[in-house]
KEDO-653917 format. One record per residue (C-alpha): x, y, z; residue number from 1. Coordinates in Angstrom, 2 decimals, m for minus. Example, Ala and Ser with C-alpha at 12.3 -4.5 7.8 and 13.67 -1.06 7.14 Angstrom:
BEGIN
@X=12.30 Y=m4.50 Z=7.80 tornu=1
@X=13.67 Y=m1.06 Z=7.14 tornu=2
END
This chain:
BEGIN
@X=118.86 Y=35.26 Z=116.30 tornu=1
@X=115.51 Y=36.99 Z=116.18 tornu=2
@X=115.52 Y=37.19 Z=119.92 tornu=3
@X=118.84 Y=39.08 Z=120.00 tornu=4
@X=117.58 Y=41.45 Z=117.32 tornu=5
@X=114.46 Y=42.12 Z=119.47 tornu=6
@X=116.59 Y=42.75 Z=122.50 tornu=7
@X=118.84 Y=45.22 Z=120.65 tornu=8
@X=115.80 Y=47.12 Z=119.42 tornu=9
@X=114.29 Y=47.33 Z=122.94 tornu=10
@X=117.58 Y=48.50 Z=124.38 tornu=11
@X=117.97 Y=51.16 Z=121.63 tornu=12
@X=114.46 Y=52.49 Z=122.35 tornu=13
@X=115.15 Y=52.70 Z=126.11 tornu=14
@X=118.51 Y=54.56 Z=125.36 tornu=15
@X=116.71 Y=57.16 Z=123.26 tornu=16
@X=114.08 Y=57.84 Z=125.97 tornu=17
@X=116.77 Y=58.15 Z=128.64 tornu=18
@X=119.36 Y=60.12 Z=126.62 tornu=19
@X=116.94 Y=61.79 Z=124.18 tornu=20
@X=116.95 Y=65.09 Z=126.07 tornu=21
@X=120.77 Y=65.25 Z=126.00 tornu=22
@X=120.89 Y=64.31 Z=122.23 tornu=23
@X=118.17 Y=66.89 Z=121.33 tornu=24
@X=120.04 Y=69.45 Z=123.45 tornu=25
@X=123.23 Y=68.74 Z=121.57 tornu=26
@X=121.54 Y=69.11 Z=118.14 tornu=27
@X=119.39 Y=72.09 Z=119.07 tornu=28
@X=120.13 Y=75.62 Z=117.78 tornu=29
@X=121.89 Y=77.73 Z=120.54 tornu=30
@X=119.74 Y=80.09 Z=122.45 tornu=31
@X=122.33 Y=82.92 Z=122.40 tornu=32
@X=124.42 Y=84.54 Z=119.69 tornu=33
@X=127.29 Y=86.99 Z=119.94 tornu=34
@X=126.60 Y=90.56 Z=118.97 tornu=35
@X=129.43 Y=91.21 Z=116.54 tornu=36
@X=130.05 Y=93.90 Z=113.91 tornu=37
@X=131.44 Y=93.06 Z=110.45 tornu=38
@X=132.39 Y=94.97 Z=107.36 tornu=39
@X=129.58 Y=94.75 Z=104.83 tornu=40
@X=127.43 Y=96.83 Z=102.51 tornu=41
@X=123.71 Y=97.46 Z=102.09 tornu=42
@X=122.71 Y=97.30 Z=98.44 tornu=43
@X=119.29 Y=98.54 Z=97.27 tornu=44
@X=117.89 Y=97.29 Z=93.94 tornu=45
@X=115.88 Y=100.06 Z=92.19 tornu=46
@X=114.31 Y=100.70 Z=88.86 tornu=47
@X=115.86 Y=103.96 Z=87.52 tornu=48
@X=114.83 Y=106.50 Z=84.94 tornu=49
@X=117.72 Y=107.85 Z=82.91 tornu=50
@X=117.42 Y=111.41 Z=81.71 tornu=51
@X=120.06 Y=111.92 Z=79.06 tornu=52
@X=121.70 Y=115.05 Z=77.44 tornu=53
@X=120.80 Y=114.25 Z=73.85 tornu=54
@X=120.48 Y=116.31 Z=70.67 tornu=55
@X=117.82 Y=115.09 Z=68.19 tornu=56
@X=118.25 Y=115.99 Z=64.52 tornu=57
@X=115.09 Y=116.13 Z=62.39 tornu=58
@X=114.67 Y=116.01 Z=58.64 tornu=59
@X=113.53 Y=119.18 Z=56.73 tornu=60
@X=113.07 Y=117.11 Z=53.59 tornu=61
@X=111.54 Y=113.97 Z=52.18 tornu=62
@X=114.00 Y=111.33 Z=50.96 tornu=63
@X=115.98 Y=108.19 Z=51.52 tornu=64
@X=118.41 Y=108.26 Z=54.41 tornu=65
@X=121.98 Y=106.82 Z=54.51 tornu=66
@X=124.07 Y=106.56 Z=57.66 tornu=67
@X=127.93 Y=106.68 Z=57.99 tornu=68
@X=128.07 Y=105.49 Z=61.61 tornu=69
@X=126.73 Y=102.44 Z=63.40 tornu=70
@X=124.52 Y=102.42 Z=66.51 tornu=71
@X=126.61 Y=103.16 Z=69.55 tornu=72
@X=129.58 Y=104.65 Z=67.68 tornu=73
@X=131.28 Y=107.70 Z=69.15 tornu=74
@X=131.15 Y=110.64 Z=66.80 tornu=75
@X=133.27 Y=113.79 Z=66.85 tornu=76
@X=131.62 Y=117.15 Z=66.53 tornu=77
@X=130.95 Y=118.26 Z=62.96 tornu=78
@X=131.46 Y=114.66 Z=61.63 tornu=79
@X=129.32 Y=113.72 Z=58.51 tornu=80
@X=126.76 Y=111.44 Z=60.16 tornu=81
@X=124.01 Y=110.85 Z=57.51 tornu=82
@X=122.60 Y=112.15 Z=54.32 tornu=83
@X=119.20 Y=112.19 Z=52.60 tornu=84
@X=118.81 Y=111.77 Z=48.92 tornu=85
@X=115.98 Y=114.12 Z=47.80 tornu=86
@X=114.52 Y=115.09 Z=44.48 tornu=87
@X=116.68 Y=118.22 Z=44.54 tornu=88
@X=119.92 Y=116.52 Z=45.49 tornu=89
@X=121.79 Y=115.39 Z=48.57 tornu=90
@X=121.22 Y=116.89 Z=51.97 tornu=91
@X=123.97 Y=116.17 Z=54.54 tornu=92
@X=123.70 Y=116.02 Z=58.27 tornu=93
@X=126.64 Y=116.76 Z=60.59 tornu=94
@X=127.03 Y=115.91 Z=64.36 tornu=95
@X=126.08 Y=119.11 Z=66.32 tornu=96
@X=128.16 Y=117.86 Z=69.26 tornu=97
@X=130.52 Y=115.01 Z=70.01 tornu=98
@X=128.98 Y=111.98 Z=71.73 tornu=99
@X=127.39 Y=108.63 Z=71.06 tornu=100
@X=125.46 Y=108.08 Z=67.80 tornu=101
@X=122.04 Y=106.48 Z=67.81 tornu=102
@X=119.23 Y=106.02 Z=65.35 tornu=103
@X=116.87 Y=104.49 Z=67.99 tornu=104
@X=114.22 Y=106.71 Z=69.47 tornu=105
@X=111.66 Y=106.39 Z=72.28 tornu=106
@X=108.83 Y=108.76 Z=73.24 tornu=107
@X=111.01 Y=110.33 Z=75.88 tornu=108
@X=113.82 Y=111.23 Z=73.43 tornu=109
@X=111.30 Y=112.77 Z=71.10 tornu=110
@X=109.84 Y=114.88 Z=73.90 tornu=111
@X=111.46 Y=118.25 Z=74.27 tornu=112
@X=110.77 Y=118.52 Z=78.01 tornu=113
@X=109.75 Y=115.87 Z=80.47 tornu=114
@X=109.01 Y=116.92 Z=84.05 tornu=115
@X=109.53 Y=115.07 Z=87.35 tornu=116
@X=105.80 Y=114.29 Z=87.65 tornu=117
@X=105.97 Y=112.31 Z=84.33 tornu=118
@X=109.29 Y=110.58 Z=85.44 tornu=119
@X=107.70 Y=109.60 Z=88.76 tornu=120
@X=104.67 Y=108.14 Z=86.92 tornu=121
@X=107.00 Y=106.05 Z=84.74 tornu=122
@X=108.62 Y=104.58 Z=87.80 tornu=123
@X=105.44 Y=104.07 Z=89.84 tornu=124
@X=103.64 Y=102.50 Z=86.92 tornu=125
@X=106.72 Y=100.36 Z=86.07 tornu=126
@X=106.63 Y=101.54 Z=82.43 tornu=127
@X=109.36 Y=100.85 Z=79.92 tornu=128
@X=109.68 Y=103.11 Z=76.86 tornu=129
@X=109.48 Y=101.34 Z=73.48 tornu=130
@X=112.19 Y=102.19 Z=70.86 tornu=131
@X=111.84 Y=102.59 Z=67.17 tornu=132
@X=114.95 Y=101.96 Z=65.08 tornu=133
@X=115.54 Y=103.71 Z=61.72 tornu=134
@X=117.10 Y=101.35 Z=59.22 tornu=135
@X=119.40 Y=102.39 Z=56.37 tornu=136
@X=117.55 Y=103.62 Z=53.19 tornu=137
@X=114.38 Y=104.36 Z=55.16 tornu=138
@X=112.36 Y=107.04 Z=53.42 tornu=139
@X=111.95 Y=110.00 Z=55.80 tornu=140
@X=109.39 Y=112.78 Z=55.69 tornu=141
@X=109.79 Y=116.38 Z=56.85 tornu=142
@X=109.78 Y=116.48 Z=60.64 tornu=143
@X=110.92 Y=112.85 Z=61.07 tornu=144
@X=113.81 Y=112.24 Z=63.44 tornu=145
@X=117.12 Y=111.31 Z=61.62 tornu=146
@X=119.47 Y=110.51 Z=64.49 tornu=147
@X=120.51 Y=111.64 Z=67.93 tornu=148
@X=123.84 Y=112.39 Z=69.62 tornu=149
@X=124.02 Y=111.57 Z=73.30 tornu=150
@X=126.48 Y=113.09 Z=75.74 tornu=151
@X=128.50 Y=110.09 Z=77.00 tornu=152
@X=129.76 Y=111.93 Z=80.08 tornu=153
@X=126.59 Y=112.86 Z=81.93 tornu=154
@X=123.28 Y=111.31 Z=82.77 tornu=155
@X=120.74 Y=112.04 Z=85.56 tornu=156
@X=119.16 Y=108.95 Z=87.16 tornu=157
@X=115.93 Y=109.15 Z=89.06 tornu=158
@X=114.70 Y=106.43 Z=91.48 tornu=159
@X=111.72 Y=106.40 Z=93.81 tornu=160
@X=112.51 Y=107.42 Z=97.32 tornu=161
@X=112.24 Y=104.89 Z=100.19 tornu=162
@X=113.19 Y=104.89 Z=103.84 tornu=163
@X=116.46 Y=103.16 Z=103.22 tornu=164
@X=117.75 Y=105.58 Z=100.61 tornu=165
@X=116.40 Y=108.55 Z=102.49 tornu=166
@X=118.23 Y=107.49 Z=105.60 tornu=167
@X=121.55 Y=106.27 Z=104.31 tornu=168
@X=122.66 Y=108.10 Z=101.17 tornu=169
@X=122.51 Y=111.63 Z=102.33 tornu=170
@X=125.97 Y=113.16 Z=102.84 tornu=171
@X=127.69 Y=109.85 Z=101.90 tornu=172
@X=129.67 Y=108.71 Z=98.94 tornu=173
@X=127.42 Y=106.56 Z=96.75 tornu=174
@X=128.16 Y=103.86 Z=94.20 tornu=175
@X=126.35 Y=101.66 Z=91.76 tornu=176
@X=127.41 Y=98.04 Z=91.88 tornu=177
@X=128.17 Y=96.94 Z=88.36 tornu=178
@X=128.27 Y=93.17 Z=88.41 tornu=179
@X=128.99 Y=92.80 Z=84.68 tornu=180
@X=132.10 Y=94.97 Z=84.80 tornu=181
@X=132.95 Y=93.90 Z=88.31 tornu=182
@X=133.35 Y=97.45 Z=89.54 tornu=183
@X=131.68 Y=100.05 Z=91.69 tornu=184
@X=130.68 Y=103.19 Z=89.73 tornu=185
@X=130.58 Y=106.48 Z=91.62 tornu=186
@X=127.38 Y=108.54 Z=91.48 tornu=187
@X=126.53 Y=111.85 Z=93.00 tornu=188
@X=123.50 Y=112.91 Z=94.96 tornu=189
@X=121.83 Y=115.88 Z=93.30 tornu=190
@X=118.76 Y=116.12 Z=95.39 tornu=191
@X=115.91 Y=114.38 Z=97.26 tornu=192
@X=112.34 Y=115.52 Z=96.64 tornu=193
@X=109.09 Y=114.21 Z=98.17 tornu=194
@X=109.07 Y=111.04 Z=96.02 tornu=195
@X=112.27 Y=111.09 Z=93.94 tornu=196
@X=116.03 Y=110.71 Z=94.52 tornu=197
@X=118.08 Y=112.46 Z=91.85 tornu=198
@X=121.54 Y=111.10 Z=91.06 tornu=199
@X=124.21 Y=112.22 Z=88.68 tornu=200
@X=126.44 Y=109.76 Z=86.81 tornu=201
@X=129.52 Y=110.65 Z=84.71 tornu=202
@X=130.73 Y=107.38 Z=83.17 tornu=203
@X=129.21 Y=104.40 Z=81.31 tornu=204
@X=126.29 Y=106.53 Z=80.14 tornu=205
@X=126.11 Y=104.34 Z=77.04 tornu=206
@X=124.41 Y=101.65 Z=79.29 tornu=207
@X=121.28 Y=103.85 Z=79.38 tornu=208
@X=121.06 Y=105.15 Z=75.79 tornu=209
@X=118.67 Y=102.39 Z=74.61 tornu=210
@X=117.65 Y=101.23 Z=78.10 tornu=211
@X=116.18 Y=104.26 Z=79.82 tornu=212
@X=114.60 Y=102.36 Z=82.75 tornu=213
@X=117.23 Y=99.89 Z=83.98 tornu=214
@X=117.43 Y=98.09 Z=87.33 tornu=215
@X=120.40 Y=99.50 Z=89.24 tornu=216
@X=122.13 Y=98.35 Z=92.47 tornu=217
@X=122.74 Y=101.27 Z=94.71 tornu=218
@X=125.27 Y=100.77 Z=97.43 tornu=219
@X=123.52 Y=102.82 Z=100.05 tornu=220
@X=125.89 Y=102.00 Z=102.85 tornu=221
@X=129.40 Y=100.38 Z=103.13 tornu=222
@X=131.08 Y=99.93 Z=106.45 tornu=223
@X=130.38 Y=98.31 Z=109.81 tornu=224
@X=127.12 Y=96.49 Z=110.28 tornu=225
@X=125.63 Y=94.18 Z=112.93 tornu=226
@X=123.71 Y=91.20 Z=111.52 tornu=227
@X=121.20 Y=89.57 Z=113.85 tornu=228
@X=119.27 Y=86.31 Z=112.91 tornu=229
@X=115.63 Y=86.95 Z=112.70 tornu=230
@X=114.86 Y=84.33 Z=115.34 tornu=231
@X=116.74 Y=86.44 Z=117.94 tornu=232
@X=114.61 Y=89.49 Z=117.32 tornu=233
@X=111.66 Y=89.80 Z=119.59 tornu=234
@X=108.49 Y=91.38 Z=118.36 tornu=235
@X=109.49 Y=94.84 Z=119.55 tornu=236
@X=113.24 Y=94.66 Z=120.33 tornu=237
@X=116.45 Y=92.90 Z=121.25 tornu=238
@X=117.47 Y=91.37 Z=124.62 tornu=239
@X=121.23 Y=91.53 Z=125.47 tornu=240
@X=123.08 Y=89.82 Z=128.32 tornu=241
@X=125.42 Y=92.40 Z=129.70 tornu=242
@X=127.40 Y=90.72 Z=132.55 tornu=243
@X=124.30 Y=88.84 Z=133.69 tornu=244
@X=122.08 Y=91.93 Z=133.37 tornu=245
@X=119.39 Y=91.76 Z=130.73 tornu=246
@X=119.36 Y=94.90 Z=128.60 tornu=247
@X=116.41 Y=95.55 Z=126.29 tornu=248
@X=116.77 Y=97.81 Z=123.25 tornu=249
@X=113.56 Y=98.71 Z=121.40 tornu=250
@X=113.47 Y=98.33 Z=117.63 tornu=251
@X=111.61 Y=101.67 Z=117.43 tornu=252
@X=114.87 Y=103.38 Z=118.50 tornu=253
@X=117.01 Y=101.66 Z=115.86 tornu=254
@X=117.39 Y=101.73 Z=112.06 tornu=255
@X=117.59 Y=98.41 Z=110.26 tornu=256
@X=117.25 Y=96.62 Z=106.90 tornu=257
@X=115.67 Y=93.21 Z=106.56 tornu=258
@X=117.67 Y=90.90 Z=104.35 tornu=259
@X=117.04 Y=87.26 Z=103.94 tornu=260
@X=116.73 Y=85.87 Z=107.56 tornu=261
@X=118.65 Y=88.72 Z=109.15 tornu=262
@X=118.08 Y=92.16 Z=110.51 tornu=263
@X=120.99 Y=94.39 Z=109.39 tornu=264
@X=121.96 Y=97.44 Z=111.53 tornu=265
@X=124.46 Y=99.86 Z=109.87 tornu=266
@X=126.78 Y=101.90 Z=111.99 tornu=267
@X=124.91 Y=105.22 Z=112.02 tornu=268
@X=123.91 Y=107.52 Z=114.85 tornu=269
@X=120.68 Y=105.72 Z=115.76 tornu=270
@X=122.43 Y=102.40 Z=116.12 tornu=271
@X=125.41 Y=103.45 Z=118.26 tornu=272
@X=123.49 Y=102.26 Z=121.34 tornu=273
@X=123.51 Y=98.73 Z=119.90 tornu=274
@X=127.19 Y=98.75 Z=118.79 tornu=275
@X=128.40 Y=99.55 Z=122.21 tornu=276
@X=127.30 Y=96.05 Z=123.31 tornu=277
@X=129.51 Y=94.38 Z=120.66 tornu=278
@X=130.85 Y=91.07 Z=122.03 tornu=279
@X=127.88 Y=90.56 Z=124.24 tornu=280
@X=125.26 Y=87.78 Z=123.92 tornu=281
@X=121.80 Y=88.23 Z=122.52 tornu=282
@X=119.21 Y=86.25 Z=124.43 tornu=283
@X=116.59 Y=84.36 Z=122.41 tornu=284
@X=114.21 Y=83.57 Z=125.24 tornu=285
END
């Protein structure tokens, strides 16, 4: 019995040596891949700075404050929002505009004017403003903030410029990918400066009232892309088999985004030279 087991082992080893090349060839990763375009999108995750249209009401008196709306409530213009009980009686506060009521304040909301240099510093330093909440029956002093009303139909979002946004979002319709709501929110490009991209948003402004520096997912491009596995990208370009002719395209002449283990080439002017070879093989070696 042992003799037969030994014979089987020897035969198996010989078989592997003889057929090993064919087996490894069968299991190996192909040396070519088709150059194909697919519908996809390029999403850029960015920390944003939200500049809101907000009206802050300050107290001219000392006294205990009482509120008639809850945080995040929508208030109509001229609605009775709060009152302060002073030594000389009750002082009432009315909403100067319609919007969203808040009794949370950060250093930005208490600043009359903040310029783009300060906004850029917030983003580059990865700073997050701290909020202070006024509770009911808090004793306020002259000059203390009482509440703020925020326009719920307009916010300006600033993000730091990078080569992807600078290249892809100009003259294109832009969206924010809202994973919680499961929708794409339209935003509008207001301008691009040396370091900042300025975007205008007209819905869901309430998301930023107490979260001034959120992470947002900007859909910088949506349409045809070519995805090429990283292992098929040579150091300086792509080799394509065009009817048994090897065509080399330099990466320096293309625009791409690296994502996971792929190089992603959107259908823009610089990449048309690559898209015309759709259906051809990319050569690894």
